N, C-alpha and C positions, 0 to 999 in steps of 0.2 A: 440591277441585274448582275449577278456574279459572272466573272470572266476568268477562266482558267489561262494562266500564262505559263508555257513551257520553256525553260532555258535549255534549248536543244543540244548545245555543246556539252552539257553536263549528263545527258541521258546515256544510259548504258543498255537500254532496251530490256530491262529485267522484267517488265510487265507487271510489277506489284501493283501499280496504280490501276491497270486495267482489271485486275481481279477484284479490288476493293470498292471500286466506284459502284454506288447503288443504283445509279441510272444507267450504267453500262454504256457510257458515251465516250470512254477513252479506249483507244486502240493503238496498236503499233502501225506507223506510217510505212509506206514503201520508200520514203526518203531516208537518207542516212546522214549522220553528222560528220564532221571532219575526221573523226577518229574511227569511222567505219561501223558504228552502230545504228541499227534501225531505231528511230525515235518515236516515243509516244506522242499522241496528239488527241485532242478533243474532236469528235466527229460531229457533235451537235451542241454548240455552246449555249443555245437557247433552252436546253434542258438541264443545264447545271444548276444545282440548288445551293452552291456554295458551302457545302458541308465540311470541306477540307480534308476529308478522309484520304484522298489520294495524296495530297501534299504531306500529310502526317506519315503515310506509308512509304514514301520515297526516301530511300537511303542516301541519296545524292542531292537532295533539296532541288530538284528540277522544276517543281510546280509551285507556283504562287496563285492564290485566288485573289483577284482584284474586285472589290465590291463598289 
């Protein structure tokens, strides 16, 4: 089962991953990283299909998909 892993300290909250996710399971969290950006996170890992579209769209290489 694929598992999205977010490197939170790299995230700038651009929301590109939230827009491209075909399952719409990525959203901005209420949490912030140490530089003050709201971070993206997966709200339902069980629905992740491992397509890697989110990882490819991220300009800061925040997301990895572990299979």
